[in-house]
C-alpha positions in Angstrom: 0.0 0.0 -0.3 1.3 3.2 -1.0 1.3 6.5 1.2 0.1 8.8 -1.3 -3.3 8.9 -3.3 -3.1 9.7 -7.2 -5.9 12.5 -8.0 -5.2 13.1 -12.0 -1.7 13.5 -11.6 -1.4 15.2 -8.3 0.0 13.0 -5.3 -1.5 13.7 -1.8 -0.4 12.0 1.2 -3.2 9.7 3.1 -2.5 11.7 6.3 -3.7 14.6 4.2 -6.8 13.0 2.9 -7.5 11.9 6.3 -7.2 14.9 8.2 -9.8 16.9 5.3 -12.1 14.0 6.2 -11.7 14.3 9.5 -12.3 17.8 9.6 -16.0 17.3 8.3 -16.5 14.8 10.8 -15.5 16.9 13.4 -17.4 20.0 12.4 -20.8 17.5 12.3 -19.7 16.1 15.7 -19.0 19.4 17.3 -22.3 20.7 16.2 -24.2 17.9 17.6 -22.5 18.4 20.5 -23.2 22.1 20.6 -27.0 21.3 20.2 -27.1 18.7 23.0 -25.2 21.0 25.5 -22.3 19.1 26.2 -20.0 22.2 26.2 -21.6 23.7 29.4 -19.7 20.6 31.1 -16.5 21.3 29.3 -14.1 23.6 31.1 -12.0 24.8 27.8 -14.0 24.5 24.5 -10.8 25.0 22.5 -8.6 22.4 23.9 -11.5 20.0 24.0 -12.1 20.7 20.3 -8.1 20.2 19.6 -8.4 16.7 21.7 -11.8 15.7 20.0 -10.2 16.5 16.5 -7.0 14.2 17.6 -9.3 11.3 18.9 -11.4 11.2 15.5 -8.2 11.7 13.5 -6.8 8.6 15.3 -9.8 6.4 14.6 -10.2 7.7 11.1 -6.9 6.3 10.5 -7.4 2.9 12.2 -10.7 2.7 10.4 -8.8 3.3 6.8 -6.1 0.8 7.8 -8.7 -1.8 8.5 -10.7 -1.2 5.7 -8.0 -0.9 3.1 -6.6 -4.0 4.1 
């Protein structure tokens, strides 16, 4: 398995593609958490959002390895 994705001759690293996909998922999850009022229990929203993004990126990475193998 290559570490790059070929899109019409432009090679994009897998991590960049995963990061962009995770950004979209993160925006949806954050909107859902705001709707449910979870941010009222969070001390620092910015740190929570960064930690959430990192956890989601790790999950997407593990999911893509499982799915592509």
